[in-house]
All heavy atoms as an XYZ file, in Angstrom:
697
protein
N       0.821     -1.162      0.061
C       0.004     -0.009      0.019
C       0.848      1.277     -0.012
O       0.646      2.158     -0.686
C      -0.906     -0.040      1.307
C      -1.948      1.045      1.260
S      -3.182      0.719      0.039
C      -4.505      0.232      0.997
N       1.910      1.279      0.866
C       2.671      2.408      0.962
C       3.626      2.642     -0.322
O       4.127      3.721     -0.593
C       3.559      2.317      2.218
O       4.487      1.322      2.178
N       3.778      1.430     -1.001
C       4.554      1.501     -2.232
C       3.892      2.362     -3.229
O       4.539      3.056     -4.073
C       4.805      0.075     -2.777
C       5.610     -0.009     -3.956
C       7.085      0.384     -3.712
C       5.599     -1.437     -4.508
N       2.691      2.419     -3.235
C       1.875      3.190     -4.272
C       1.476      4.687     -3.703
O       1.470      5.648     -4.492
C       0.520      2.634     -4.690
O      -0.298      2.409     -3.555
C       0.756      1.303     -5.394
N       1.520      4.690     -2.451
C       1.254      6.131     -1.846
C       2.503      7.043     -1.769
O       2.471      8.258     -1.902
C       0.753      5.996     -0.457
C      -0.675      5.413     -0.466
C      -1.210      5.465      0.990
N      -2.434      4.771      1.023
C      -3.106      4.526      2.138
N      -2.541      4.704      3.286
N      -4.248      3.916      2.140
N       3.693      6.389     -1.594
C       4.862      7.231     -1.515
C       5.202      8.106     -2.663
O       5.384      9.268     -2.448
N       5.249      7.532     -3.794
C       5.475      8.372     -4.962
C       4.424      9.611     -5.247
O       4.687     10.612     -5.609
C       5.486      7.525     -6.212
C       5.882      6.154     -5.629
C       5.277      6.180     -4.238
N       3.138      9.181     -4.885
C       2.177     10.126     -4.984
C       2.317     11.276     -4.026
O       2.178     12.445     -4.435
C       0.786      9.363     -4.753
C      -0.396     10.377     -4.733
N      -0.768     10.926     -5.896
C      -1.231     10.727     -3.806
C      -1.859     11.826     -5.726
N      -2.138     11.687     -4.382
N       2.517     10.955     -2.737
C       2.731     11.989     -1.781
C       4.024     12.836     -2.105
O       4.263     13.945     -1.695
C       2.707     11.438     -0.359
C       1.349     10.930      0.027
C       1.262      9.811      0.787
C       0.244     11.671     -0.268
C       0.073      9.400      1.198
C      -0.953     11.267      0.150
C      -1.105     10.016      0.828
O      -2.346      9.550      1.300
N       5.022     12.032     -2.659
C       6.282     12.685     -2.921
C       6.083     13.829     -3.854
O       6.888     14.742     -3.957
N       5.183     13.632     -4.958
C       4.976     14.678     -5.894
C       4.115     15.811     -5.294
O       4.282     16.910     -5.813
C       4.210     14.125     -7.060
C       5.117     13.216     -7.925
O       6.277     13.317     -8.009
N       4.585     12.177     -8.526
N       3.350     15.614     -4.267
C       2.574     16.575     -3.680
C       3.317     17.548     -2.768
O       3.244     18.760     -2.714
C       1.346     16.041     -2.953
C       0.403     15.289     -3.915
C       0.584     17.044     -2.217
C      -0.685     14.499     -3.354
N       4.206     16.782     -1.814
C       4.906     17.578     -0.871
C       6.308     18.047     -1.489
O       7.112     17.208     -2.013
C       5.253     16.695      0.387
C       3.911     16.169      0.986
C       6.020     17.432      1.376
C       4.063     15.086      2.072
N       6.548     19.400     -1.436
C       7.731     19.808     -2.101
C       8.933     19.538     -1.102
O       8.846     19.632      0.109
C       7.553     21.368     -2.230
C       6.522     21.598     -1.241
C       5.683     20.441     -1.080
N      10.024     19.109     -1.671
C      11.311     18.834     -1.008
C      12.527     19.397     -1.637
O      12.821     18.923     -2.724
C      11.350     17.272     -0.737
C      12.543     16.886      0.088
C      12.502     17.140      1.484
C      13.555     16.301     -0.519
C      13.595     16.730      2.215
C      14.724     15.999      0.295
C      14.755     16.227      1.659
N      13.174     20.233     -1.060
C      14.343     20.851     -1.778
C      15.553     20.044     -1.350
O      15.879     19.887     -0.162
C      14.512     22.316     -1.116
C      15.579     23.159     -1.767
O      16.038     22.588     -2.938
O      16.072     24.082     -1.270
N      16.264     19.587     -2.330
C      17.348     18.668     -2.165
C      18.603     19.555     -2.320
O      19.783     18.838     -2.439
C      17.388     17.570     -3.172
O      17.417     18.095     -4.529
C      16.173     16.584     -2.925
N      18.619     20.830     -2.233
C      19.825     21.604     -2.421
C      20.802     21.250     -1.138
O      20.310     21.401     -0.148
C      19.436     23.166     -2.369
O      18.560     23.309     -3.482
C      20.798     24.015     -2.612
N      21.985     20.970     -1.504
C      23.017     20.860     -0.355
C      23.112     19.293      0.097
O      24.068     18.867      0.838
N      22.233     18.449     -0.420
C      22.291     17.027      0.070
C      23.665     16.446     -0.576
O      24.189     15.538      0.171
C      20.982     16.298     -0.378
C      19.923     16.674      0.515
C      21.376     14.674     -0.355
C      18.635     15.877      0.163
N      23.976     16.766     -1.710
C      25.182     16.178     -2.316
C      26.407     16.533     -1.414
O      27.352     15.802     -1.235
C      25.408     16.547     -3.776
C      25.332     18.046     -3.956
O      24.831     18.891     -3.186
O      25.704     18.544     -5.092
N      26.517     17.791     -1.043
C      27.579     18.223     -0.116
C      27.593     17.464      1.229
O      28.623     16.983      1.744
C      27.644     19.656      0.123
C      28.552     20.135      1.154
C      29.898     20.195      0.806
C      28.242     20.425      2.406
C      30.876     20.625      1.671
C      29.143     20.717      3.358
C      30.436     20.903      3.043
N      26.433     17.360      1.772
C      26.201     16.754      3.102
C      26.598     15.168      3.029
O      27.238     14.678      3.823
C      24.899     16.889      3.534
N      26.182     14.572      1.901
C      26.598     13.159      1.747
C      28.067     12.940      1.559
O      28.665     11.961      2.049
C      25.743     12.558      0.648
C      24.321     12.422      0.794
S      23.854     11.479      2.271
C      24.346      9.855      1.879
N      28.726     13.797      0.830
C      30.132     13.781      0.579
C      30.794     14.008      1.962
O      31.755     13.203      2.312
C      30.642     14.798     -0.390
O      29.904     14.595     -1.637
C      32.086     14.716     -0.595
N      30.425     14.955      2.759
C      31.050     15.277      4.081
C      30.718     13.916      4.985
O      31.759     13.588      5.772
C      30.360     16.372      4.678
N      29.608     13.269      5.000
C      29.335     12.272      5.833
C      30.300     11.012      5.395
O      30.983     10.492      6.385
C      27.923     11.703      5.523
C      27.569     10.388      6.188
C      27.419     10.536      7.668
C      26.332      9.797      5.517
N      30.559     10.745      4.268
C      31.441      9.672      3.836
C      32.898     10.107      4.138
O      33.766      9.137      4.489
C      31.264      9.306      2.380
C      30.046      8.540      2.074
C      28.975      9.085      1.430
C      29.829      7.204      2.719
C      27.812      8.246      1.173
C      28.631      6.517      2.513
C      27.630      7.110      1.693
N      33.319     11.241      4.021
C      34.735     11.729      4.469
C      34.924     11.487      5.935
O      35.898     11.035      6.403
C      34.919     13.218      4.064
C      36.191     13.686      4.699
C      34.990     13.322      2.518
N      33.825     11.872      6.717
C      33.969     11.739      8.253
C      34.062     10.125      8.494
O      34.841      9.726      9.406
C      32.826     12.330      8.887
C      32.750     13.850      8.715
C      32.754     11.923     10.435
C      34.010     14.506      9.351
N      33.300      9.347      7.898
C      33.269      7.842      8.083
C      34.742      7.393      7.690
O      35.311      6.483      8.472
C      32.166      7.203      7.245
C      30.826      7.556      7.885
C      32.401      5.658      7.219
C      29.702      6.982      7.031
N      35.328      7.709      6.631
C      36.593      7.416      6.269
C      37.657      7.821      7.262
O      38.463      6.955      7.671
C      36.969      7.890      4.911
C      38.406      7.616      4.431
C      38.648      6.111      4.233
C      38.696      8.438      3.194
N      37.570      8.942      7.661
C      38.496      9.549      8.762
C      38.508      8.780     10.054
O      39.528      8.362     10.608
C      38.350     11.071      8.945
C      39.144     11.488     10.124
C      38.811     11.859      7.726
N      37.280      8.390     10.531
C      37.065      7.705     11.819
C      37.663      6.308     11.544
O      38.182      5.677     12.454
C      35.637      7.667     12.152
C      35.203      8.974     12.674
C      33.755      8.981     13.360
O      33.138      7.819     13.381
O      33.254      9.967     13.764
N      37.343      5.669     10.360
C      37.924      4.343     10.140
C      39.404      4.384     10.198
O      40.013      3.405     10.720
C      37.483      3.842      8.853
C      38.034      2.402      8.435
C      37.747      1.920      7.073
O      37.110      2.625      6.295
N      38.132      0.721      6.735
N      40.056      5.352      9.564
C      41.442      5.450      9.533
C      42.086      5.625     10.944
O      43.118      5.164     11.266
C      41.863      6.492      8.522
C      41.704      6.295      7.047
C      42.077      7.493      6.228
C      42.373      5.107      6.565
N      41.411      6.433     11.753
C      41.918      6.705     13.036
C      41.683      5.465     14.010
O      42.593      5.192     14.828
C      41.119      7.897     13.748
C      41.431      9.214     13.191
C      40.568     10.299     13.703
O      39.596     10.010     14.459
O      40.913     11.462     13.554
N      40.681      4.709     13.868
C      40.347      3.588     14.732
C      41.174      2.364     14.286
O      41.443      1.536     15.226
C      38.887      3.219     14.871
C      38.034      4.278     15.587
C      36.618      3.876     15.647
C      35.832      4.931     16.280
N      34.436      4.658     16.290
N      41.374      2.066     13.104
C      41.950      0.868     12.544
C      43.432      1.025     12.428
O      44.010      2.058     11.890
C      41.308      0.600     11.287
O      41.893     -0.528     10.773
N      44.102     -0.035     12.726
C      45.564     -0.123     12.538
C      45.911     -0.549     11.001
O      46.937     -0.391     10.432
C      46.306     -1.100     13.444
C      46.180     -0.697     14.777
C      46.764     -1.741     15.745
C      46.597     -1.403     17.286
N      47.137     -2.425     18.107
N      44.911     -1.323     10.489
C      45.066     -1.720      9.091
C      44.247     -0.798      8.095
O      43.019     -0.646      8.273
C      44.392     -3.182      8.995
C      44.493     -3.879      7.755
C      45.903     -4.077      7.231
O      46.359     -3.218      6.469
N      46.499     -5.176      7.528
N      44.904     -0.266      7.155
C      44.315      0.749      6.302
C      43.994      0.034      4.803
O      43.622      0.909      3.945
C      45.089      1.931      6.074
C      45.432      2.684      7.370
N      44.360      3.121      8.218
C      46.553      2.987      8.040
C      44.882      3.692      9.225
N      46.194      3.696      9.122
N      44.316     -1.225      4.736
C      44.161     -1.872      3.463
C      42.751     -1.713      2.975
O      42.546     -1.533      1.702
C      44.487     -3.347      3.517
C      44.559     -4.061      2.333
C      45.576     -3.390      1.346
C      45.020     -5.531      2.552
N      41.646     -1.830      3.726
C      40.310     -1.725      3.030
C      40.102     -0.244      2.501
O      39.501     -0.123      1.506
C      39.356     -1.955      4.196
C      40.151     -2.811      5.250
C      41.530     -2.388      5.076
N      40.569      0.698      3.210
C      40.297      2.108      2.624
C      41.202      2.408      1.431
O      40.658      2.884      0.488
C      40.623      3.099      3.731
N      42.427      1.793      1.427
C      43.150      2.022      0.273
C      42.704      1.220     -0.944
O      42.601      1.642     -2.075
C      44.727      1.512      0.553
C      45.261      2.452      1.498
C      45.651      1.376     -0.703
C      46.534      1.993      2.178
N      42.204     -0.044     -0.671
C      41.552     -0.857     -1.699
C      40.417     -0.232     -2.299
O      40.256     -0.006     -3.523
C      41.085     -2.150     -1.108
O      42.308     -2.897     -0.667
C      40.518     -2.996     -2.254
N      39.472      0.345     -1.471
C      38.257      1.103     -2.017
C      38.682      2.307     -2.802
O      38.076      2.622     -3.805
N      39.738      2.999     -2.376
C      40.114      4.258     -3.078
C      40.619      3.948     -4.368
O      40.315      4.506     -5.425
C      41.210      5.072     -2.274
C      41.653      6.287     -2.847
C      40.818      7.430     -2.849
C      42.886      6.337     -3.475
C      41.285      8.584     -3.587
C      43.324      7.494     -4.041
C      42.582      8.564     -4.106
N      41.581      2.892     -4.448
C      42.177      2.585     -5.722
C      41.133      2.026     -6.753
O      41.223      2.456     -7.970
C      43.321      1.634     -5.505
C      44.501      2.216     -4.790
C      43.707      0.965     -6.814
C      45.619      1.389     -4.394
N      40.330      1.205     -6.356
C      39.273      0.644     -7.213
C      38.250      1.721     -7.717
O      37.813      1.710     -8.811
C      38.468     -0.540     -6.517
C      39.442     -1.763     -6.277
C      37.272     -0.980     -7.289
C      38.907     -2.873     -5.543
N      37.970      2.530     -6.719
C      36.935      3.647     -7.114
C      37.679      4.602     -8.229
O      36.952      4.989     -9.192
C      36.609      4.470     -5.903
O      35.963      3.724     -5.074
N      38.922      4.874     -8.091
C      39.596      5.646     -9.116
C      39.684      4.947    -10.407
O      39.496      5.535    -11.422
C      41.024      6.161     -8.616
C      40.949      7.048     -7.339
C      41.796      6.836     -9.700
C      40.117      8.356     -7.672
N      40.018      3.693    -10.396
C      40.170      2.861    -11.630
C      38.774      2.795    -12.288
O      38.713      3.077    -13.556
C      40.478      1.542    -11.225
C      40.455      0.522    -12.338
C      41.529      0.503    -13.293
C      39.396     -0.425    -12.433
C      41.339     -0.396    -14.407
C      39.330     -1.322    -13.453
C      40.250     -1.320    -14.469
N      37.716      2.576    -11.599
C      36.360      2.509    -12.128
C      35.924      3.888    -12.663
O      35.138      3.970    -13.618
C      35.404      1.968    -11.142
S      35.524      0.222    -10.907
N      36.226      4.982    -12.087
C      35.933      6.279    -12.421
C      36.625      6.519    -13.815
O      35.983      7.120    -14.673
C      36.377      7.303    -11.382
C      36.191      8.844    -11.764
C      34.690      9.137    -11.843
C      36.727      9.685    -10.671
N      37.866      6.132    -13.938
C      38.446      6.453    -15.247
C      38.018      5.549    -16.296
O      37.904      5.837    -17.458
C      39.946      6.167    -15.020
C      40.776      7.105    -14.018
C      42.153      6.753    -13.871
C      40.700      8.610    -14.705
N      37.620      4.254    -15.914
C      37.100      3.326    -16.914
C      35.747      3.528    -17.374
O      35.505      3.470    -18.540
C      37.287      1.949    -16.356
C      36.947      0.759    -17.281
C      37.996      0.640    -18.387
C      37.028     -0.582    -16.458
N      34.806      3.771    -16.401
C      33.421      3.927    -16.787
C      32.913      5.375    -16.815
O      31.752      5.582    -17.240
C      32.608      3.157    -15.759
C      32.819      1.616    -15.622
C      33.504      1.052    -14.606
C      32.462      0.793    -16.666
C      33.814     -0.224    -14.691
C      32.680     -0.503    -16.679
C      33.390     -1.006    -15.741
N      33.657      6.231    -16.307
C      33.179      7.665    -16.308
C      32.412      8.007    -15.020
O      32.004      7.133    -14.231
N      32.209      9.334    -14.790
C      31.534      9.797    -13.516
C      30.142      9.428    -13.313
O      29.631      9.337    -12.128
C      31.684     11.299    -13.619
C      31.881     11.630    -15.097
C      32.566     10.420    -15.715
N      29.384      9.110    -14.403
C      28.040      8.748    -14.329
C      27.670      7.277    -14.123
O      26.650      6.914    -13.775
C      27.188      9.233    -15.481
C      27.138     10.683    -15.575
O      27.221     11.557    -14.529
N      27.144     11.282    -16.722
N      28.788      6.391    -14.456
C      28.523      4.963    -14.397
C      29.540      4.171    -13.563
O      29.475      3.009    -13.551
C      28.737      4.427    -15.958
C      27.825      5.151    -16.848
C      26.317      4.706    -16.702
O      26.010      3.550    -16.301
N      25.337      5.622    -16.980
N      30.177      4.875    -12.690
C      31.324      4.087    -11.988
C      30.918      3.510    -10.586
O      31.518      2.662    -10.111
C      32.608      4.962    -11.766
C      32.491      5.907    -10.554
C      33.190      5.653     -9.360
C      31.780      7.044    -10.623
C      33.185      6.443     -8.310
C      31.644      7.933     -9.546
C      32.340      7.587     -8.463
N      29.832      3.976    -10.092
C      29.526      3.656     -8.643
C      29.297      2.067     -8.470
O      29.728      1.362     -7.683
C      28.330      4.456     -8.187
C      27.992      4.330     -6.700
C      29.092      4.725     -5.803
C      26.785      5.143     -6.322
N      28.311      1.594     -9.295
C      27.861      0.176     -9.156
C      29.110     -0.809     -9.504
O      29.377     -1.673     -8.618
C      26.715     -0.306    -10.091
C      25.579      0.629     -9.721
C      26.391     -1.663     -9.960
C      24.983      0.459     -8.319
N      29.867     -0.567    -10.667
C      31.037     -1.454    -10.825
C      32.060     -1.355     -9.615
O      32.656     -2.274     -9.249
C      31.577     -0.956    -12.016
C      30.566     -0.237    -12.808
C      29.672      0.303    -11.691
N      32.300     -0.080     -9.105
C      33.307      0.013     -8.044
C      32.815     -0.762     -6.726
O      33.603     -1.352     -6.123
C      33.562      1.466     -7.794
O      32.452      2.198     -7.333
N      31.464     -0.630     -6.460
C      31.079     -1.252     -5.278
C      31.169     -2.874     -5.456
O      31.454     -3.590     -4.518
C      29.553     -0.957     -5.049
C      29.289      0.415     -4.492
S      29.960      0.603     -2.937
C      31.195      1.950     -3.249
N      30.872     -3.317     -6.652
C      31.042     -4.850     -6.759
C      32.464     -5.174     -6.760
O      32.835     -6.226     -6.062
C      30.404     -5.024     -8.245
C      28.845     -4.992     -8.224
C      30.814     -6.624     -8.619
C      28.265     -5.116     -9.602
N      33.345     -4.436     -7.256
C      34.692     -4.785     -7.238
C      35.402     -4.633     -5.831
O      36.189     -5.503     -5.444
C      35.558     -4.010     -8.243
C      35.406     -4.228     -9.747
C      36.065     -3.338    -10.625
C      35.682     -5.683     -9.997
N      34.982     -3.688     -5.070
C      35.403     -3.521     -3.706
C      34.880     -4.738     -2.879
O      35.633     -5.139     -2.096
C      34.895     -2.121     -3.110
C      35.540     -0.969     -3.963
C      35.036     -2.100     -1.709
C      35.095      0.474     -3.586
N      33.673     -5.144     -3.003
C      33.130     -6.253     -2.291
C      33.842     -7.485     -2.540
O      34.379     -8.203     -1.699
C      31.608     -6.379     -2.624
O      31.006     -5.219     -2.360
C      31.119     -7.613     -1.840
N      34.187     -7.780     -3.859
C      34.969     -8.864     -4.304
C      36.392     -8.771     -3.686
O      36.913     -9.736     -3.091
C      35.123     -9.040     -5.759
C      33.613     -9.398     -6.355
C      36.012    -10.087     -6.244
C      33.441     -9.266     -7.869
N      37.082     -7.689     -3.772
C      38.492     -7.487     -3.266
C      38.484     -7.722     -1.758
O      39.356     -8.285     -1.242
C      39.048     -6.115     -3.620
N      37.510     -7.180     -1.051
C      37.474     -7.318      0.388
C      37.184     -8.819      0.794
O      37.827     -9.288      1.820
C      36.479     -6.402      1.037
C      36.799     -4.891      0.930
C      35.797     -4.109      1.538
C      38.215     -4.676      1.705
N      36.374     -9.514      0.111
C      36.112    -10.954      0.307
C      37.535    -11.703      0.144
O      37.939    -12.595      0.911
C      35.060    -11.570     -0.544
C      33.739    -11.391      0.024
C      32.721    -10.723     -0.629
C      33.423    -12.005      1.311
C      31.537    -10.705     -0.097
C      32.248    -11.715      1.880
C      31.198    -11.126      1.141
N      38.320    -11.307     -0.957
C      39.597    -12.033     -1.109
C      40.568    -11.564     -0.148
O      41.312    -12.522      0.414
C      40.100    -11.618     -2.524
C      39.199    -12.148     -3.676
C      41.522    -11.989     -2.757
C      39.439    -11.653     -5.142
N      40.498    -10.309      0.467
C      41.447     -9.999      1.408
C      41.024    -10.360      2.921
O      41.821    -10.048      3.814
C      41.598     -8.487      1.443
C      42.276     -7.966      0.070
C      42.209     -6.425     -0.009
O      41.626     -5.840      0.953
O      42.689     -5.808     -0.975
N      39.921    -10.917      3.011
C      39.321    -11.251      4.284
C      40.290    -12.015      5.249
O      40.332    -11.696      6.456
C      38.013    -11.927      4.165
C      37.276    -12.089      5.454
C      35.868    -12.821      5.282
C      35.169    -13.104      6.597
N      33.987    -13.681      6.489
N      40.820    -13.011      4.746
C      41.622    -13.849      5.674
C      42.840    -13.010      6.158
O      43.259    -13.092      7.338
C      42.144    -15.110      4.860
C      41.104    -16.194      4.684
C      41.612    -17.348      4.012
C      40.504    -18.244      3.966
N      40.853    -19.649      3.375
N      43.481    -12.348      5.347
C      44.663    -11.487      5.829
C      44.264    -10.329      6.791
O      44.934    -10.021      7.597
C      45.443    -10.941      4.627
O      44.667    -10.035      3.803
N      43.051     -9.850      6.504
C      42.440     -8.756      7.370
C      42.074     -9.417      8.707
O      42.311     -8.711      9.774
C      41.243     -8.140      6.807
C      41.522     -7.295      5.541
C      40.221     -6.829      5.013
C      42.458     -6.178      5.923
N      41.605    -10.587      8.829
C      41.196    -11.310     10.108
C      42.364    -11.559     10.932
O      42.352    -11.565     12.163
C      40.445    -12.555      9.832
C      39.027    -12.166      9.337
C      38.229    -13.430      9.001
O      38.852    -14.506      8.910
O      36.982    -13.377      8.910
N      43.605    -11.819     10.313
C      44.791    -12.296     11.016
C      45.358    -10.964     11.609
O      46.117    -11.066     12.655
C      45.794    -12.929     10.162
C      45.360    -14.378      9.975
C      46.582    -15.011      9.125
N      45.895    -15.382      7.847
C      46.591    -15.144      6.731
N      47.718    -14.464      6.702
N      45.954    -15.407      5.595
N      45.242     -9.751     11.113
C      45.898     -8.583     11.509
C      45.043     -8.006     12.774
O      43.909     -8.376     12.934
C      45.894     -7.631     10.394
O      44.681     -7.190     10.050
N      45.695     -7.177     13.546
C      45.009     -6.650     14.577
C      44.226     -5.278     14.172
O      44.845     -4.311     13.764
C      46.029     -6.186     15.676
C      46.785     -7.290     16.280
O      46.518     -8.364     15.810
O      47.446     -7.024     17.286
N      42.941     -5.427     14.231
C      42.067     -4.348     13.898
C      41.919     -3.535     15.057
O      41.469     -3.373     15.961
C      40.763     -4.751     13.309
C      40.582     -4.704     11.857
C      40.648     -5.787     11.098
C      40.396     -3.535     11.286
C      40.530     -5.696      9.667
C      40.316     -3.374      9.979
C      40.395     -4.494      9.209
């Protein structure tokens, strides 16, 4: 029921999304900084950064998000054993 009402009410109620892109970028930067401060192992962050840049160059700015998430997930599954042995 709410699946059909949501889009209807979304068209009726105005919602200004100005600034959300900046807020989301800031949120992810803070999450990254906290991860780097708490963790002794920086391999997941470095892996994510390198794969994201690679996918950005390969697929372009409008198409890189899904491929980079898939590749990061695969890379972290492969790195899982070495990450579990290290002191987090």
